[in-house]
C-alpha positions as CSV (number, residue, x, y, z in Angstrom):
1,M,-0.1,0.5,-0.3
2,R,1.4,3.4,-0.8
3,L,0.6,6.6,1.3
4,V,0.9,10.3,-0.1
5,V,0.5,13.3,2.3
6,D,0.4,16.7,0.1
7,L,2.2,18.6,2.7
8,N,1.7,22.2,1.0
9,R,-1.7,21.2,1.9
10,C,-1.3,19.7,5.4
11,Q,-2.6,22.1,8.0
12,G,-1.3,20.3,11.1
13,Y,-5.0,19.0,12.5
14,A,-3.3,15.6,13.7
15,Q,-6.4,14.0,13.2
16,C,-4.6,11.3,10.9
17,A,-1.9,10.6,13.9
18,F,-4.8,10.3,16.3
19,L,-6.5,7.9,14.2
20,A,-3.3,5.8,12.8
21,P,-0.7,6.9,15.7
22,D,1.6,3.8,13.7
23,V,2.1,5.4,10.7
24,F,1.5,9.3,11.1
25,A,2.9,11.2,13.8
26,M,3.5,14.9,14.5
27,H,7.0,16.9,14.6
28,G,6.4,19.8,16.8
29,D,3.0,22.1,16.0
30,E,3.0,21.3,12.3
31,G,5.4,19.0,11.0
32,L,3.6,15.6,10.1
33,L,5.7,12.5,9.7
34,Y,4.6,9.8,8.0
35,D,5.6,6.0,6.5
36,P,4.8,6.4,2.6
37,E,4.9,2.1,2.5
38,A,2.2,1.7,5.0
39,D,1.4,-2.0,6.0
40,E,-1.7,-3.7,4.4
41,A,-2.7,-4.0,8.0
42,Q,-3.2,-0.5,8.7
43,R,-5.8,-0.3,5.4
44,E,-8.8,0.5,7.4
45,K,-6.9,2.9,10.4
46,L,-5.4,4.9,7.2
47,A,-8.8,4.9,5.2
48,Q,-10.3,6.5,8.5
49,A,-7.5,9.0,8.5
50,A,-7.6,10.0,5.2
51,A,-11.9,10.6,5.7
52,A,-11.0,12.3,9.0
53,C,-8.3,14.6,7.1
54,P,-10.4,18.2,7.1
55,V,-8.2,19.3,4.1
56,Q,-8.3,16.1,2.3
57,A,-4.1,16.0,2.3
58,I,-4.0,12.0,2.1
59,L,-4.2,9.5,-0.7
60,V,-3.9,5.9,0.0
61,D,-3.4,3.2,-3.2
62,S,-3.0,0.0,-3.1
63,V,0.1,-1.1,-5.0
64,D,-1.0,-4.4,-6.4
65,A,0.5,-6.7,-9.3
66,A,-0.7,-6.0,-12.6
67,P,-3.5,-8.4,-13.3
68,A,-2.4,-11.5,-15.7
69,E,-4.4,-10.2,-18.5
70,A,-3.3,-6.5,-18.9
71,V,0.8,-7.8,-18.9
72,S,-0.3,-10.1,-21.7
73,G,-2.6,-7.9,-23.5
74,E,-5.8,-9.9,-23.4
75,R,-8.9,-8.3,-22.8
């Protein structure tokens, strides 16, 4: 799973750090630290954190292997 936070948009509300403390942490008053390669076990907490972000600065994306038909060109 890949996690991207738009740090220009982030306002430091820290809802993400509250909901997923294993992935997000505040550094000082406004600096957000996070693990961009979050563990799959954190998926539900990350979804909650992304939904709770007041400025929608968090994007959670699955990184899956490409399906066989996409690789072989079949449709």
